[in-house]
BAPADREN-62041 format. One record per residue: x, y, z of N, C-alpha, C, O in turn; residue number from 1; residue in one letter. Coordinates in Angstrom, 3 decimals, decimal comma, always signed. Layout:
N
SITE_nx_ny_nz_cax_cay_caz_cx_cy_cz_ox_oy_oz_fivex_kolfi
SITE_X_Y_Z_X_Y_Z_X_Y_Z_X_Y_Z_NUM_a $
...
END
This chain:
52
SITE_nx_ny_nz_cax_cay_caz_cx_cy_cz_ox_oy_oz_fivex_kolfi
SITE_+106,939_+141,834_+115,254_+107,221_+141,041_+114,067_+108,249_+141,725_+113,176_+109,159_+141,084_+112,652_1_m $
SITE_+108,092_+143,024_+113,014_+108,967_+143,722_+112,095_+110,432_+143,636_+112,554_+111,322_+143,362_+111,749_2_k $
SITE_+110,674_+143,871_+113,847_+112,044_+143,806_+114,367_+112,601_+142,390_+114,285_+113,774_+142,194_+113,965_3_d $
SITE_+111,770_+141,423_+114,570_+112,217_+140,018_+114,548_+112,644_+139,569_+113,169_+113,622_+138,833_+113,035_4_t $
SITE_+111,931_+139,998_+112,136_+112,195_+139,538_+110,768_+113,080_+140,498_+109,971_+113,437_+140,204_+108,830_5_h $
SITE_+113,431_+141,623_+110,551_+114,266_+142,605_+109,878_+115,606_+141,986_+109,465_+116,278_+141,341_+110,270_6_n $
SITE_+115,976_+142,190_+108,219_+117,247_+141,682_+107,712_+117,197_+140,253_+107,215_+118,195_+139,760_+106,690_7_g $
SITE_+116,081_+139,574_+107,359_+115,986_+138,170_+106,916_+115,722_+138,087_+105,419_+115,854_+137,020_+104,820_8_m $
SITE_+115,351_+139,202_+104,820_+115,096_+139,283_+103,372_+114,085_+138,231_+102,900_+114,315_+137,546_+101,904_9_r $
SITE_+112,993_+138,111_+103,604_+111,928_+137,186_+103,236_+111,121_+137,828_+102,110_+110,653_+138,960_+102,232_10_i $
SITE_+110,967_+137,092_+101,022_+110,246_+137,611_+99,862_+108,748_+137,288_+99,952_+108,318_+136,481_+100,776_11_s $
SITE_+107,979_+137,931_+99,090_+106,545_+137,616_+98,979_+106,342_+136,155_+98,657_+105,484_+135,490_+99,238_12_n $
SITE_+107,146_+135,654_+97,718_+107,002_+134,248_+97,302_+107,299_+133,297_+98,469_+106,594_+132,305_+98,649_13_a $
SITE_+108,314_+133,587_+99,245_+108,645_+132,725_+100,395_+107,530_+132,760_+101,444_+107,159_+131,728_+102,004_14_e $
SITE_+107,007_+133,950_+101,700_+105,899_+134,063_+102,644_+104,711_+133,251_+102,164_+104,088_+132,537_+102,950_15_f $
SITE_+104,389_+133,352_+100,873_+103,249_+132,631_+100,310_+103,450_+131,115_+100,366_+102,486_+130,374_+100,556_16_d $
SITE_+104,674_+130,651_+100,204_+104,979_+129,223_+100,297_+104,684_+128,730_+101,717_+104,038_+127,698_+101,896_17_i $
SITE_+105,152_+129,460_+102,708_+104,927_+129,069_+104,107_+103,424_+129,077_+104,427_+102,927_+128,166_+105,089_18_v $
SITE_+102,702_+130,106_+103,956_+101,264_+130,161_+104,158_+100,569_+128,963_+103,503_+99,618_+128,409_+104,054_19_a $
SITE_+101,054_+128,575_+102,331_+100,502_+127,401_+101,649_+100,734_+126,114_+102,422_+99,850_+125,262_+102,509_20_g $
SITE_+101,945_+125,980_+102,990_+102,222_+124,809_+103,815_+101,309_+124,776_+105,048_+100,819_+123,720_+105,449_21_h $
SITE_+101,096_+125,949_+105,633_+100,210_+126,027_+106,787_+98,776_+125,610_+106,399_+98,132_+124,849_+107,121_22_l $
SITE_+98,297_+126,105_+105,281_+96,949_+125,742_+104,811_+96,829_+124,252_+104,576_+95,815_+123,652_+104,933_23_a $
SITE_+97,839_+123,644_+103,985_+97,845_+122,197_+103,742_+97,823_+121,427_+105,054_+97,110_+120,433_+105,187_24_t $
SITE_+98,599_+121,885_+106,012_+98,655_+121,227_+107,317_+97,323_+121,327_+108,057_+96,880_+120,365_+108,686_25_t $
SITE_+96,690_+122,496_+107,976_+95,382_+122,656_+108,617_+94,366_+121,681_+108,030_+93,564_+121,096_+108,757_26_l $
SITE_+94,406_+121,515_+106,725_+93,491_+120,563_+106,059_+93,796_+119,143_+106,477_+92,888_+118,363_+106,764_27_k $
SITE_+95,101_+118,801_+106,514_+95,526_+117,441_+106,869_+94,999_+117,051_+108,257_+94,570_+115,918_+108,474_28_k $
SITE_+95,040_+117,992_+109,172_+94,619_+117,706_+110,541_+93,147_+118,065_+110,788_+92,682_+118,122_+111,926_29_f $
SITE_+92,431_+118,304_+109,680_+90,973_+118,520_+109,714_+90,547_+119,647_+110,662_+89,561_+119,545_+111,392_30_k $
SITE_+91,335_+120,723_+110,616_+90,942_+121,913_+111,377_+89,687_+122,472_+110,686_+89,669_+122,600_+109,462_31_v $
SITE_+88,656_+122,801_+111,442_+87,439_+123,326_+110,822_+87,739_+124,544_+109,915_+88,600_+125,374_+110,208_32_p $
SITE_+86,995_+124,602_+108,819_+87,268_+125,633_+107,811_+87,267_+127,043_+108,358_+88,141_+127,835_+108,006_33_k $
SITE_+86,318_+127,376_+109,202_+86,238_+128,744_+109,727_+87,449_+129,087_+110,560_+87,987_+130,189_+110,449_34_q $
SITE_+87,889_+128,157_+111,396_+89,069_+128,416_+112,247_+90,329_+128,541_+111,386_+91,173_+129,401_+111,636_35_e $
SITE_+90,449_+127,680_+110,375_+91,575_+127,764_+109,452_+91,591_+129,076_+108,698_+92,645_+129,688_+108,522_36_g $
SITE_+90,430_+129,508_+108,255_+90,311_+130,769_+107,539_+90,728_+131,942_+108,436_+91,431_+132,852_+107,997_37_k $
SITE_+90,283_+131,905_+109,697_+90,645_+132,968_+110,645_+92,142_+133,003_+110,923_+92,739_+134,077_+110,998_38_e $
SITE_+92,752_+131,819_+111,077_+94,178_+131,748_+111,333_+94,968_+132,262_+110,139_+95,913_+133,034_+110,303_39_l $
SITE_+94,586_+131,838_+108,936_+95,298_+132,292_+107,737_+95,144_+133,804_+107,555_+96,084_+134,473_+107,126_40_l $
SITE_+93,984_+134,338_+107,871_+93,781_+135,791_+107,780_+94,661_+136,514_+108,779_+95,212_+137,572_+108,475_41_a $
SITE_+94,795_+135,955_+109,957_+95,644_+136,557_+110,986_+97,098_+136,553_+110,551_+97,793_+137,558_+110,698_42_s $
SITE_+97,564_+135,435_+110,019_+98,934_+135,337_+109,533_+99,130_+136,290_+108,349_+100,157_+136,960_+108,246_43_i $
SITE_+98,150_+136,341_+107,471_+98,249_+137,228_+106,308_+98,362_+138,685_+106,694_+99,013_+139,466_+106,002_44_g $
SITE_+97,735_+139,054_+107,790_+97,812_+140,463_+108,240_+99,210_+140,841_+108,700_+99,525_+142,026_+108,804_45_s $
SITE_+100,046_+139,862_+108,976_+101,417_+140,118_+109,422_+102,411_+140,219_+108,263_+103,578_+140,554_+108,465_46_l $
SITE_+101,944_+139,932_+107,064_+102,826_+139,900_+105,879_+103,619_+141,192_+105,717_+104,811_+141,162_+105,411_47_k $
SITE_+102,960_+142,312_+105,920_+103,639_+143,611_+105,734_+104,803_+143,808_+106,708_+105,734_+144,562_+106,426_48_k $
SITE_+104,744_+143,129_+107,851_+105,811_+143,240_+108,846_+106,900_+142,197_+108,658_+107,968_+142,303_+109,261_49_d $
SITE_+106,647_+141,197_+107,835_+107,597_+140,099_+107,675_+108,353_+140,193_+106,345_+109,559_+139,950_+106,299_50_i $
SITE_+107,655_+140,539_+105,278_+108,255_+140,591_+103,932_+109,024_+141,907_+103,767_+108,559_+142,982_+104,145_51_v $
SITE_+110,217_+141,771_+103,189_+111,009_+142,973_+102,880_+110,937_+143,296_+101,423_+111,540_+144,272_+100,976_52_e $
END
């Protein structure tokens, strides 16, 4: 992840916006809460490798 996103200058705010869109989409498609929570936690754990 770190090499892939290096130089893209993705900010904390931009990462949070994308995570918010993902959360909204999961709700729209009625993904069960536990699975959605696990997916968002997994994506959140990558933040340190994506945000510069």
